[in-house]
C-alpha positions as CSV (number, residue, x, y, z in Angstrom):
1,M,-56.3,-23.6,-19.1
2,A,-52.8,-24.0,-20.6
3,D,-50.0,-23.8,-18.2
4,V,-48.1,-20.6,-18.6
5,K,-44.5,-20.8,-17.7
6,A,-43.2,-17.8,-15.8
7,K,-40.3,-16.2,-17.5
8,P,-37.2,-15.9,-15.2
9,K,-36.7,-12.4,-13.9
10,K,-33.8,-10.7,-15.5
11,L,-31.7,-9.4,-12.7
12,I,-29.0,-7.7,-14.7
13,D,-29.1,-6.0,-18.0
14,R,-26.0,-7.4,-19.8
15,S,-26.4,-5.1,-22.8
16,F,-24.0,-2.7,-21.3
17,F,-21.4,-5.4,-20.6
18,F,-18.2,-5.6,-22.6
19,D,-18.0,-8.6,-24.9
20,R,-15.3,-9.8,-27.3
21,K,-18.0,-10.4,-29.9
22,D,-18.9,-6.6,-30.1
23,S,-18.3,-4.6,-33.2
24,V,-14.8,-3.5,-34.2
25,G,-15.5,0.1,-33.4
26,T,-16.7,-0.8,-29.9
27,L,-13.6,-2.9,-29.2
28,I,-11.3,-0.1,-30.4
29,Y,-13.1,2.4,-28.2
30,V,-13.0,0.2,-25.2
31,Y,-9.3,-0.7,-25.5
32,L,-8.2,2.9,-26.3
33,S,-10.2,4.0,-23.2
34,L,-8.5,1.4,-21.0
35,I,-5.1,2.2,-22.4
36,F,-5.6,5.9,-21.8
37,M,-6.9,5.4,-18.2
38,S,-4.0,3.1,-17.5
39,I,-1.5,5.6,-18.6
40,V,-3.1,8.4,-16.5
41,A,-3.1,6.1,-13.5
42,A,0.5,4.9,-14.0
43,Y,2.2,8.1,-15.0
44,P,2.4,9.6,-11.4
45,I,4.1,6.5,-10.2
46,W,6.5,6.4,-13.1
47,Y,7.3,10.1,-12.6
48,I,8.2,9.4,-8.9
49,F,10.4,6.5,-10.0
50,V,12.1,8.8,-12.6
51,S,12.6,11.4,-9.9
52,S,14.1,8.8,-7.6
53,I,16.8,7.8,-10.1
54,T,17.6,11.4,-11.1
55,P,21.1,12.5,-10.0
56,G,21.2,14.6,-6.9
57,D,22.5,17.7,-8.6
58,K,19.4,18.0,-10.7
59,I,16.3,19.7,-9.2
60,M,13.5,17.8,-11.0
61,P,13.5,15.6,-14.1
62,D,11.8,16.5,-17.4
63,P,8.2,15.4,-17.0
64,F,8.1,14.1,-20.6
65,S,11.4,12.3,-20.5
66,F,11.4,8.5,-20.4
67,L,14.6,8.2,-18.3
68,P,16.8,11.0,-16.9
69,E,20.3,11.6,-18.1
70,G,22.8,9.9,-15.8
71,A,20.2,7.8,-14.1
72,T,21.4,6.2,-10.8
73,F,20.0,4.4,-7.8
74,D,22.3,6.3,-5.5
75,N,19.3,8.1,-4.0
76,Y,18.1,4.8,-2.6
77,V,21.5,4.0,-1.1
78,Q,21.9,7.5,0.4
79,A,18.4,7.4,1.9
80,F,19.1,4.2,3.8
81,K,22.5,5.4,4.9
82,T,21.4,8.8,6.2
83,K,18.0,7.9,7.7
84,P,16.7,4.8,9.6
85,I,14.2,3.9,6.9
86,L,13.9,0.2,8.0
87,L,13.1,1.3,11.5
88,W,10.4,3.7,10.3
89,M,9.0,1.0,8.1
90,F,8.9,-1.4,11.0
91,N,7.1,1.2,13.2
92,S,4.5,1.8,10.5
93,L,4.0,-1.9,9.9
94,V,3.5,-2.7,13.6
95,V,1.1,0.2,14.2
96,S,-0.9,-0.4,11.0
97,L,-1.2,-4.2,11.5
98,V,-2.2,-3.9,15.2
99,S,-4.7,-1.1,14.6
100,T,-6.2,-2.9,11.6
101,V,-6.7,-6.2,13.5
102,V,-8.3,-4.5,16.5
103,A,-10.4,-2.2,14.3
104,V,-11.7,-5.0,12.1
105,I,-12.5,-7.3,15.0
106,C,-14.4,-4.6,16.8
107,A,-16.2,-3.6,13.7
108,L,-17.2,-7.2,12.9
109,L,-18.8,-7.7,16.3
110,A,-20.5,-4.3,16.3
111,G,-21.7,-4.7,12.7
112,Y,-23.1,-8.2,13.4
113,G,-25.0,-6.9,16.5
114,L,-26.5,-3.9,14.6
115,S,-27.5,-6.2,11.7
116,R,-29.0,-9.1,13.6
117,Y,-30.5,-7.7,16.8
118,R,-33.2,-5.1,17.4
119,F,-32.7,-3.1,20.6
120,P,-33.7,0.3,21.9
121,M,-31.7,3.2,20.5
122,R,-30.4,1.0,17.7
123,W,-31.0,3.5,14.9
124,P,-29.8,6.6,16.9
125,L,-26.6,4.6,17.6
126,M,-26.1,3.9,13.9
127,I,-26.7,7.5,13.0
128,L,-24.3,8.6,15.7
129,L,-21.6,6.4,14.2
130,L,-22.1,8.3,10.9
131,V,-22.1,11.7,12.6
132,T,-18.6,11.0,14.0
133,Q,-17.3,10.8,10.4
134,M,-18.4,14.3,9.7
135,F,-15.7,15.9,11.9
136,P,-12.3,16.4,10.1
137,A,-9.2,15.1,11.8
138,P,-7.7,18.5,12.6
139,M,-10.7,19.3,14.8
140,I,-9.8,16.5,17.2
141,L,-6.1,17.3,17.4
142,L,-6.2,19.6,20.4
143,P,-8.5,17.4,22.6
144,L,-6.5,14.3,21.5
145,Y,-3.2,16.0,22.5
146,I,-4.7,16.9,25.9
147,L,-6.1,13.4,26.4
148,M,-3.0,11.6,25.5
149,G,-0.9,13.9,27.7
150,K,-3.1,13.2,30.7
151,L,-3.0,9.5,30.0
152,G,0.8,9.6,29.7
153,L,0.7,8.2,26.2
154,M,2.6,11.0,24.4
155,N,5.6,9.9,22.4
156,H,4.7,6.2,22.6
157,L,4.5,4.2,19.4
158,M,1.6,2.0,20.3
159,A,-0.4,5.1,21.5
160,L,-1.2,5.7,17.9
161,T,-3.4,2.6,17.9
162,V,-5.9,4.4,20.2
163,P,-7.0,7.2,17.9
164,Y,-6.5,5.0,14.8
165,V,-8.9,2.4,16.0
166,A,-11.4,4.9,17.4
167,T,-11.6,6.8,14.2
168,S,-11.9,3.8,11.9
169,I,-14.5,1.8,13.7
170,P,-17.6,3.8,12.7
171,F,-16.9,3.5,8.9
172,T,-15.8,-0.1,9.1
173,T,-18.8,-1.0,11.2
174,W,-21.2,0.4,8.6
175,L,-19.2,-1.4,5.8
176,V,-19.4,-4.9,7.4
177,K,-23.0,-4.3,8.5
178,G,-24.0,-4.1,4.8
179,F,-22.4,-7.5,4.2
180,F,-24.1,-9.1,7.2
181,D,-27.5,-7.8,5.9
182,T,-27.1,-9.9,2.8
183,I,-26.7,-13.2,4.6
184,P,-30.0,-15.1,5.1
185,R,-31.0,-15.5,8.7
186,S,-32.1,-19.0,7.9
187,L,-28.4,-20.1,8.1
188,E,-28.2,-19.0,11.7
189,E,-31.5,-20.4,12.6
190,S,-30.4,-23.8,11.3
191,A,-27.3,-23.6,13.4
192,Y,-29.3,-22.7,16.5
193,I,-31.5,-25.7,15.9
194,D,-28.4,-28.0,15.7
195,G,-27.4,-26.7,19.1
196,A,-24.8,-24.1,18.2
197,S,-24.4,-21.1,20.4
198,V,-24.4,-17.5,19.2
199,M,-20.6,-17.2,19.2
200,T,-20.2,-20.6,17.5
201,T,-22.6,-19.6,14.8
202,F,-20.9,-16.3,14.3
203,F,-17.4,-17.7,14.0
204,R,-18.1,-21.0,12.2
205,V,-21.1,-20.1,10.0
206,I,-21.1,-16.3,9.4
207,M,-17.4,-15.5,9.4
208,P,-16.5,-17.7,6.4
209,L,-19.3,-16.0,4.4
210,V,-18.0,-12.5,5.1
211,Q,-14.4,-13.0,4.1
212,P,-14.7,-10.4,1.3
213,A,-15.9,-7.9,3.8
214,I,-13.0,-8.7,6.1
215,A,-10.5,-8.3,3.2
216,V,-12.0,-5.0,2.0
217,S,-12.2,-3.6,5.6
218,A,-8.7,-4.6,6.3
219,I,-7.3,-2.9,3.2
220,F,-9.2,0.3,3.7
221,T,-8.1,0.6,7.4
222,F,-4.6,-0.5,6.7
223,L,-4.1,2.0,3.9
224,G,-5.5,4.8,6.1
225,F,-3.2,3.9,9.0
226,W,-0.1,3.4,6.8
227,S,-0.3,6.8,5.2
228,E,-1.6,8.7,8.3
229,Y,0.5,11.8,9.2
230,I,-1.5,14.4,11.1
231,V,-2.3,12.4,14.3
232,A,1.2,10.8,14.3
233,R,2.8,14.3,14.1
234,V,0.9,15.4,17.2
235,I,1.7,12.3,19.3
236,I,5.2,11.2,18.3
237,M,8.2,13.4,19.0
238,S,11.2,11.1,19.0
239,E,12.7,10.2,15.7
240,K,13.1,6.5,16.8
241,F,9.3,6.2,17.0
242,Y,8.6,7.9,13.6
243,T,6.4,6.2,11.1
244,L,7.3,6.4,7.4
245,P,5.1,9.5,6.7
246,L,6.8,11.4,9.5
247,G,10.2,10.2,8.4
248,L,9.5,11.2,4.8
249,M,9.1,14.8,5.9
250,L,12.7,14.9,7.2
251,F,14.0,14.9,3.6
252,R,12.3,18.3,3.1
253,G,14.7,21.0,4.3
254,E,14.0,24.6,5.1
255,H,16.0,25.8,2.1
256,N,16.6,22.7,0.1
257,T,14.6,19.5,-0.5
258,K,16.3,16.3,-1.5
259,W,13.8,15.4,-4.2
260,G,15.7,12.3,-5.3
261,Q,15.8,10.7,-1.8
262,Y,12.3,12.0,-1.1
263,S,10.9,10.2,-4.2
264,A,12.9,7.1,-3.4
265,V,11.4,6.8,0.1
266,A,8.0,7.6,-1.2
267,L,8.2,4.8,-3.7
268,I,9.4,2.4,-0.9
269,T,6.4,3.2,1.2
270,T,4.1,1.6,-1.5
271,I,5.8,-1.8,-1.3
272,P,3.8,-3.2,1.7
273,V,0.6,-1.8,0.4
274,V,1.1,-3.5,-3.0
275,I,2.0,-6.8,-1.3
276,I,-1.1,-6.7,1.0
277,F,-3.4,-5.7,-1.9
278,T,-2.0,-8.6,-4.0
279,M,-2.6,-11.1,-1.2
280,L,-6.2,-10.0,-0.7
281,S,-7.1,-9.2,-4.3
282,K,-9.1,-12.5,-4.7
283,Q,-11.3,-11.5,-1.8
284,I,-11.8,-8.1,-3.2
285,V,-13.0,-9.5,-6.5
286,G,-15.3,-11.8,-4.6
287,N,-16.7,-8.6,-3.0
288,L,-18.1,-7.5,-6.3
289,T,-20.9,-10.0,-6.2
290,V,-21.6,-10.0,-2.5
291,G,-24.7,-8.0,-1.8
292,S,-26.2,-8.4,-5.2
293,L,-28.8,-10.8,-3.9
294,K,-30.7,-10.7,-0.6
295,D,-32.9,-13.3,1.1
């Protein structure tokens, strides 16, 4: 019998992929679609910027104008002069970073345990983690207020880390567990044969392989903490402990809202997020291929 060579299995149908060698009509369609979606995504940010440089005597800029008449950066100056923006930014940064680090570490340990070990009540525990995500944040405000009051943690900046970490761990655990499931167990078995302990294998073998998961988890949790308002509004009362979302609401008056300063501060709040996203963008791109193959 003649040897029959097995054809390699086609994992991905590349017929739907964009290629520069496509027809002119396809290229025009793709580029026009990308330009349109880019404009739709960038327009709200541009409008906030235009609002921030609009003179204070104007209510709102023309939504179709490129730049407002008499454009000025005085709103940025006045916002920093009248309110402790840097203090609020520092508070938000500290709370968000601490909560992100704690949440990601806890999720990595929990996700690894759920992925690699079989123990009684494993699946009910995983389902319970999902069930906790079904309850909206306003539902836990009253019990959270009572709990924090009895613990003496009301009006303390770092007290925000307790509900932040607790509410983010379930989702982050499921996220990183999916990454751990894609890693072949043979890597750990080889490390065990060489005499490595469980913790050594976890930190020196597994952790370098899940850096995309760490980056994605860190970005998701950080963005959630950075922009969180409802829980912070319940726990924090003193203006010196305000985070940026809380401080932003001070520009909204009962009868008059300083839209220029409001937009200026809103634009400032995006700076740390853009910086962190840029730093971790390489890991996010790497995440696109993680999980495509399994052992």
